[in-house]
Biotite code that builds the C-alpha atoms (Angstrom):
import biotite.structure as struc

atoms = struc.array([
    struc.Atom([-22.507, 99.124, -189.054], chain_id="A", res_id=1, res_name="GLN", atom_name="CA", element="C"),
    struc.Atom([-19.051, 98.277, -187.703], chain_id="A", res_id=2, res_name="MET", atom_name="CA", element="C"),
    struc.Atom([-17.476, 100.749, -190.141], chain_id="A", res_id=3, res_name="SER", atom_name="CA", element="C"),
    struc.Atom([-19.782, 103.502, -188.843], chain_id="A", res_id=4, res_name="ARG", atom_name="CA", element="C"),
    struc.Atom([-18.725, 102.691, -185.274], chain_id="A", res_id=5, res_name="PHE", atom_name="CA", element="C"),
    struc.Atom([-15.049, 102.846, -186.254], chain_id="A", res_id=6, res_name="GLY", atom_name="CA", element="C"),
    struc.Atom([-15.534, 106.201, -188.014], chain_id="A", res_id=7, res_name="ALA", atom_name="CA", element="C"),
    struc.Atom([-17.297, 107.618, -184.975], chain_id="A", res_id=8, res_name="ARG", atom_name="CA", element="C"),
    struc.Atom([-14.509, 106.427, -182.727], chain_id="A", res_id=9, res_name="ARG", atom_name="CA", element="C"),
    struc.Atom([-11.875, 108.014, -184.994], chain_id="A", res_id=10, res_name="ARG", atom_name="CA", element="C"),
    struc.Atom([-13.824, 111.323, -185.027], chain_id="A", res_id=11, res_name="ARG", atom_name="CA", element="C"),
    struc.Atom([-14.115, 111.205, -181.222], chain_id="A", res_id=12, res_name="ALA", atom_name="CA", element="C"),
    struc.Atom([-10.360, 110.644, -180.899], chain_id="A", res_id=13, res_name="ARG", atom_name="CA", element="C"),
    struc.Atom([-9.605, 113.586, -183.238], chain_id="A", res_id=14, res_name="ARG", atom_name="CA", element="C"),
    struc.Atom([-11.934, 115.832, -181.215], chain_id="A", res_id=15, res_name="ARG", atom_name="CA", element="C"),
    struc.Atom([-10.310, 114.747, -177.956], chain_id="A", res_id=16, res_name="ALA", atom_name="CA", element="C"),
    struc.Atom([-6.835, 115.531, -179.326], chain_id="A", res_id=17, res_name="ARG", atom_name="CA", element="C"),
    struc.Atom([-8.059, 118.929, -180.537], chain_id="A", res_id=18, res_name="ALA", atom_name="CA", element="C"),
    struc.Atom([-9.572, 119.604, -177.107], chain_id="A", res_id=19, res_name="GLY", atom_name="CA", element="C"),
    struc.Atom([-6.252, 118.847, -175.436], chain_id="A", res_id=20, res_name="LEU", atom_name="CA", element="C"),
    struc.Atom([-4.487, 121.217, -177.830], chain_id="A", res_id=21, res_name="ALA", atom_name="CA", element="C"),
    struc.Atom([-6.967, 123.991, -176.984], chain_id="A", res_id=22, res_name="VAL", atom_name="CA", element="C"),
    struc.Atom([-6.469, 123.437, -173.256], chain_id="A", res_id=23, res_name="ARG", atom_name="CA", element="C"),
    struc.Atom([-2.688, 123.506, -173.638], chain_id="A", res_id=24, res_name="GLU", atom_name="CA", element="C"),
    struc.Atom([-2.911, 126.709, -175.700], chain_id="A", res_id=25, res_name="SER", atom_name="CA", element="C"),
    struc.Atom([-5.129, 128.392, -173.103], chain_id="A", res_id=26, res_name="LEU", atom_name="CA", element="C"),
    struc.Atom([-2.748, 127.363, -170.324], chain_id="A", res_id=27, res_name="ARG", atom_name="CA", element="C"),
    struc.Atom([0.118, 128.953, -172.261], chain_id="A", res_id=28, res_name="ALA", atom_name="CA", element="C"),
    struc.Atom([-1.865, 132.186, -172.730], chain_id="A", res_id=29, res_name="VAL", atom_name="CA", element="C"),
    struc.Atom([-2.741, 132.337, -169.020], chain_id="A", res_id=30, res_name="LEU", atom_name="CA", element="C"),
    struc.Atom([0.871, 131.705, -168.034], chain_id="A", res_id=31, res_name="ALA", atom_name="CA", element="C"),
    struc.Atom([2.189, 134.672, -170.049], chain_id="A", res_id=32, res_name="ASP", atom_name="CA", element="C"),
    struc.Atom([-0.543, 137.127, -171.051], chain_id="A", res_id=33, res_name="LEU", atom_name="CA", element="C"),
    struc.Atom([1.818, 139.875, -172.192], chain_id="A", res_id=34, res_name="ALA", atom_name="CA", element="C"),
    struc.Atom([3.521, 137.733, -174.831], chain_id="A", res_id=35, res_name="SER", atom_name="CA", element="C"),
    struc.Atom([0.147, 136.816, -176.368], chain_id="A", res_id=36, res_name="PHE", atom_name="CA", element="C"),
    struc.Atom([-1.254, 140.383, -176.412], chain_id="A", res_id=37, res_name="ALA", atom_name="CA", element="C"),
    struc.Atom([-0.289, 140.826, -180.082], chain_id="A", res_id=38, res_name="GLY", atom_name="CA", element="C"),
    struc.Atom([-1.220, 137.300, -181.166], chain_id="A", res_id=39, res_name="ASP", atom_name="CA", element="C"),
    struc.Atom([-3.732, 137.056, -184.016], chain_id="A", res_id=40, res_name="ALA", atom_name="CA", element="C"),
    struc.Atom([-5.704, 134.226, -182.419], chain_id="A", res_id=41, res_name="LEU", atom_name="CA", element="C"),
    struc.Atom([-5.377, 134.847, -178.677], chain_id="A", res_id=42, res_name="PHE", atom_name="CA", element="C"),
    struc.Atom([-4.557, 138.573, -178.599], chain_id="A", res_id=43, res_name="GLY", atom_name="CA", element="C"),
    struc.Atom([-8.054, 139.833, -177.741], chain_id="A", res_id=44, res_name="ALA", atom_name="CA", element="C"),
    struc.Atom([-8.397, 137.269, -174.954], chain_id="A", res_id=45, res_name="LEU", atom_name="CA", element="C"),
    struc.Atom([-4.955, 138.085, -173.532], chain_id="A", res_id=46, res_name="ALA", atom_name="CA", element="C"),
    struc.Atom([-5.646, 141.848, -173.587], chain_id="A", res_id=47, res_name="ARG", atom_name="CA", element="C"),
    struc.Atom([-9.044, 141.388, -171.921], chain_id="A", res_id=48, res_name="GLU", atom_name="CA", element="C"),
    struc.Atom([-7.543, 139.201, -169.191], chain_id="A", res_id=49, res_name="LEU", atom_name="CA", element="C"),
    struc.Atom([-4.722, 141.706, -168.603], chain_id="A", res_id=50, res_name="MET", atom_name="CA", element="C"),
    struc.Atom([-7.274, 144.512, -168.195], chain_id="A", res_id=51, res_name="ALA", atom_name="CA", element="C"),
    struc.Atom([-9.345, 142.419, -165.778], chain_id="A", res_id=52, res_name="ALA", atom_name="CA", element="C"),
    struc.Atom([-6.222, 141.529, -163.816], chain_id="A", res_id=53, res_name="LYS", atom_name="CA", element="C"),
    struc.Atom([-5.355, 145.224, -163.407], chain_id="A", res_id=54, res_name="LYS", atom_name="CA", element="C"),
    struc.Atom([-8.854, 146.010, -162.112], chain_id="A", res_id=55, res_name="GLN", atom_name="CA", element="C"),
    struc.Atom([-9.030, 143.079, -159.689], chain_id="A", res_id=56, res_name="ALA", atom_name="CA", element="C"),
    struc.Atom([-7.134, 144.573, -156.781], chain_id="A", res_id=57, res_name="ARG", atom_name="CA", element="C"),
    struc.Atom([-7.964, 144.040, -153.161], chain_id="A", res_id=58, res_name="PHE", atom_name="CA", element="C"),
    struc.Atom([-7.961, 147.293, -151.248], chain_id="A", res_id=59, res_name="LEU", atom_name="CA", element="C"),
    struc.Atom([-7.873, 146.571, -147.553], chain_id="A", res_id=60, res_name="ALA", atom_name="CA", element="C"),
    struc.Atom([-9.136, 149.085, -145.031], chain_id="A", res_id=61, res_name="ARG", atom_name="CA", element="C"),
    struc.Atom([-6.534, 151.317, -143.386], chain_id="A", res_id=62, res_name="ARG", atom_name="CA", element="C"),
    struc.Atom([-7.485, 149.732, -140.067], chain_id="A", res_id=63, res_name="ALA", atom_name="CA", element="C"),
    struc.Atom([-9.685, 146.658, -139.568], chain_id="A", res_id=64, res_name="PRO", atom_name="CA", element="C"),
    struc.Atom([-13.323, 147.242, -138.640], chain_id="A", res_id=65, res_name="ALA", atom_name="CA", element="C"),
    struc.Atom([-14.040, 146.891, -134.918], chain_id="A", res_id=66, res_name="PRO", atom_name="CA", element="C"),
    struc.Atom([-14.220, 143.306, -133.752], chain_id="A", res_id=67, res_name="MET", atom_name="CA", element="C"),
    struc.Atom([-15.593, 141.953, -130.485], chain_id="A", res_id=68, res_name="ARG", atom_name="CA", element="C"),
    struc.Atom([-14.342, 138.675, -129.069], chain_id="A", res_id=69, res_name="ASN", atom_name="CA", element="C"),
    struc.Atom([-16.444, 136.895, -126.445], chain_id="A", res_id=70, res_name="TRP", atom_name="CA", element="C"),
    struc.Atom([-14.227, 133.819, -126.300], chain_id="A", res_id=71, res_name="GLY", atom_name="CA", element="C"),
    struc.Atom([-11.051, 132.835, -124.515], chain_id="A", res_id=72, res_name="LYS", atom_name="CA", element="C"),
    struc.Atom([-8.452, 130.464, -125.930], chain_id="A", res_id=73, res_name="GLY", atom_name="CA", element="C"),
    struc.Atom([-10.042, 130.400, -129.397], chain_id="A", res_id=74, res_name="LEU", atom_name="CA", element="C"),
    struc.Atom([-8.370, 128.723, -132.356], chain_id="A", res_id=75, res_name="GLU", atom_name="CA", element="C"),
    struc.Atom([-5.785, 131.106, -133.792], chain_id="A", res_id=76, res_name="ALA", atom_name="CA", element="C"),
    struc.Atom([-7.059, 130.505, -137.333], chain_id="A", res_id=77, res_name="GLU", atom_name="CA", element="C"),
    struc.Atom([-10.609, 131.504, -136.330], chain_id="A", res_id=78, res_name="ALA", atom_name="CA", element="C"),
    struc.Atom([-9.303, 134.825, -134.984], chain_id="A", res_id=79, res_name="VAL", atom_name="CA", element="C"),
    struc.Atom([-7.186, 135.293, -138.128], chain_id="A", res_id=80, res_name="THR", atom_name="CA", element="C"),
    struc.Atom([-10.213, 134.627, -140.354], chain_id="A", res_id=81, res_name="GLN", atom_name="CA", element="C"),
    struc.Atom([-12.279, 137.237, -138.535], chain_id="A", res_id=82, res_name="MET", atom_name="CA", element="C"),
    struc.Atom([-9.406, 139.742, -138.658], chain_id="A", res_id=83, res_name="THR", atom_name="CA", element="C"),
    struc.Atom([-9.177, 139.210, -142.424], chain_id="A", res_id=84, res_name="ARG", atom_name="CA", element="C"),
    struc.Atom([-12.937, 139.640, -142.780], chain_id="A", res_id=85, res_name="ALA", atom_name="CA", element="C"),
    struc.Atom([-12.767, 142.894, -140.804], chain_id="A", res_id=86, res_name="CYS", atom_name="CA", element="C"),
    struc.Atom([-10.036, 144.108, -143.197], chain_id="A", res_id=87, res_name="SER", atom_name="CA", element="C"),
    struc.Atom([-12.370, 143.926, -146.207], chain_id="A", res_id=88, res_name="LEU", atom_name="CA", element="C"),
    struc.Atom([-13.441, 147.301, -147.600], chain_id="A", res_id=89, res_name="PRO", atom_name="CA", element="C"),
    struc.Atom([-17.132, 146.468, -146.999], chain_id="A", res_id=90, res_name="ILE", atom_name="CA", element="C"),
    struc.Atom([-16.638, 145.376, -143.368], chain_id="A", res_id=91, res_name="ALA", atom_name="CA", element="C"),
    struc.Atom([-18.465, 147.361, -140.667], chain_id="A", res_id=92, res_name="ALA", atom_name="CA", element="C"),
    struc.Atom([-17.904, 145.134, -137.613], chain_id="A", res_id=93, res_name="ALA", atom_name="CA", element="C"),
    struc.Atom([-17.078, 141.595, -136.568], chain_id="A", res_id=94, res_name="GLY", atom_name="CA", element="C"),
    struc.Atom([-17.868, 139.346, -133.652], chain_id="A", res_id=95, res_name="ALA", atom_name="CA", element="C"),
    struc.Atom([-16.514, 136.035, -132.391], chain_id="A", res_id=96, res_name="LEU", atom_name="CA", element="C"),
    struc.Atom([-18.631, 133.972, -130.017], chain_id="A", res_id=97, res_name="MET", atom_name="CA", element="C"),
    struc.Atom([-17.063, 131.933, -127.249], chain_id="A", res_id=98, res_name="ARG", atom_name="CA", element="C"),
    struc.Atom([-17.310, 128.704, -129.279], chain_id="A", res_id=99, res_name="ASP", atom_name="CA", element="C"),
    struc.Atom([-15.808, 130.132, -132.515], chain_id="A", res_id=100, res_name="ALA", atom_name="CA", element="C"),
    struc.Atom([-13.697, 127.806, -134.617], chain_id="A", res_id=101, res_name="GLN", atom_name="CA", element="C"),
    struc.Atom([-12.164, 127.843, -138.083], chain_id="A", res_id=102, res_name="GLN", atom_name="CA", element="C"),
    struc.Atom([-14.706, 127.895, -140.904], chain_id="A", res_id=103, res_name="GLY", atom_name="CA", element="C"),
    struc.Atom([-14.583, 128.386, -144.678], chain_id="A", res_id=104, res_name="PHE", atom_name="CA", element="C"),
    struc.Atom([-15.227, 132.090, -145.302], chain_id="A", res_id=105, res_name="GLY", atom_name="CA", element="C"),
    struc.Atom([-15.941, 133.223, -141.771], chain_id="A", res_id=106, res_name="LEU", atom_name="CA", element="C"),
    struc.Atom([-15.284, 131.330, -138.572], chain_id="A", res_id=107, res_name="PRO", atom_name="CA", element="C"),
    struc.Atom([-18.053, 129.076, -137.324], chain_id="A", res_id=108, res_name="VAL", atom_name="CA", element="C"),
    struc.Atom([-19.418, 131.077, -134.398], chain_id="A", res_id=109, res_name="GLY", atom_name="CA", element="C"),
    struc.Atom([-18.415, 134.372, -135.987], chain_id="A", res_id=110, res_name="GLY", atom_name="CA", element="C"),
    struc.Atom([-20.420, 137.116, -137.633], chain_id="A", res_id=111, res_name="ASP", atom_name="CA", element="C"),
    struc.Atom([-19.483, 140.105, -139.778], chain_id="A", res_id=112, res_name="ALA", atom_name="CA", element="C"),
    struc.Atom([-21.539, 143.177, -140.559], chain_id="A", res_id=113, res_name="GLY", atom_name="CA", element="C"),
    struc.Atom([-20.972, 144.756, -143.952], chain_id="A", res_id=114, res_name="VAL", atom_name="CA", element="C"),
    struc.Atom([-21.802, 148.080, -145.634], chain_id="A", res_id=115, res_name="CYS", atom_name="CA", element="C"),
    struc.Atom([-23.332, 148.264, -149.095], chain_id="A", res_id=116, res_name="GLY", atom_name="CA", element="C"),
    struc.Atom([-23.659, 144.492, -149.401], chain_id="A", res_id=117, res_name="ALA", atom_name="CA", element="C"),
    struc.Atom([-25.404, 141.535, -147.870], chain_id="A", res_id=118, res_name="TRP", atom_name="CA", element="C"),
    struc.Atom([-23.178, 138.839, -146.379], chain_id="A", res_id=119, res_name="ALA", atom_name="CA", element="C"),
    struc.Atom([-24.762, 135.437, -146.597], chain_id="A", res_id=120, res_name="GLY", atom_name="CA", element="C"),
    struc.Atom([-23.595, 132.062, -145.331], chain_id="A", res_id=121, res_name="PRO", atom_name="CA", element="C"),
    struc.Atom([-19.839, 131.495, -145.423], chain_id="A", res_id=122, res_name="TRP", atom_name="CA", element="C"),
    struc.Atom([-19.225, 135.232, -145.553], chain_id="A", res_id=123, res_name="GLY", atom_name="CA", element="C"),
    struc.Atom([-20.162, 135.543, -149.231], chain_id="A", res_id=124, res_name="VAL", atom_name="CA", element="C"),
    struc.Atom([-21.180, 139.135, -149.927], chain_id="A", res_id=125, res_name="ALA", atom_name="CA", element="C"),
    struc.Atom([-23.665, 139.989, -152.659], chain_id="A", res_id=126, res_name="THR", atom_name="CA", element="C"),
    struc.Atom([-24.228, 143.538, -153.715], chain_id="A", res_id=127, res_name="PHE", atom_name="CA", element="C"),
    struc.Atom([-27.574, 145.176, -154.267], chain_id="A", res_id=128, res_name="GLY", atom_name="CA", element="C"),
    struc.Atom([-30.977, 144.493, -152.755], chain_id="A", res_id=129, res_name="GLN", atom_name="CA", element="C"),
    struc.Atom([-31.179, 141.061, -151.098], chain_id="A", res_id=130, res_name="PRO", atom_name="CA", element="C"),
    struc.Atom([-34.520, 139.326, -150.880], chain_id="A", res_id=131, res_name="ARG", atom_name="CA", element="C"),
    struc.Atom([-36.233, 140.315, -147.654], chain_id="A", res_id=132, res_name="GLY", atom_name="CA", element="C"),
    struc.Atom([-33.442, 142.528, -146.322], chain_id="A", res_id=133, res_name="GLY", atom_name="CA", element="C"),
    struc.Atom([-32.031, 146.031, -146.532], chain_id="A", res_id=134, res_name="PRO", atom_name="CA", element="C"),
    struc.Atom([-29.702, 147.035, -149.362], chain_id="A", res_id=135, res_name="ALA", atom_name="CA", element="C"),
    struc.Atom([-27.294, 148.716, -146.967], chain_id="A", res_id=136, res_name="ASN", atom_name="CA", element="C"),
    struc.Atom([-26.350, 147.928, -143.430], chain_id="A", res_id=137, res_name="VAL", atom_name="CA", element="C"),
    struc.Atom([-25.753, 151.225, -141.594], chain_id="A", res_id=138, res_name="PRO", atom_name="CA", element="C"),
    struc.Atom([-22.158, 152.081, -140.682], chain_id="A", res_id=139, res_name="HIS", atom_name="CA", element="C"),
])
């Protein structure tokens, strides 16, 4: 029984070393996608990631959506967060209440209306028909 335990431990160590090698290889691919594009093992992954990287571009609005501020002397970061939210392509309008303060996605005490999406807690937008709500918020 002791020999079985030792064999299992040796197999577990080999698997752990192999797992580290895989992680290191993936880190290398992510660090330099172009050099791995022709690689026999990682080429398909590198090409797919390069294509996804080209598509994932943030296109800000030409001008931020209208924003109303009901507060005075608000935290600068709360105002910056709402300005960023109003710069999103799906933004329709924003509002900061008088007690607004820095949050995670949107300021606490702030609200953003969006077009073609449903913004849930923390300013996370989901696209399509939300449960119990309209698919599109009018412009």
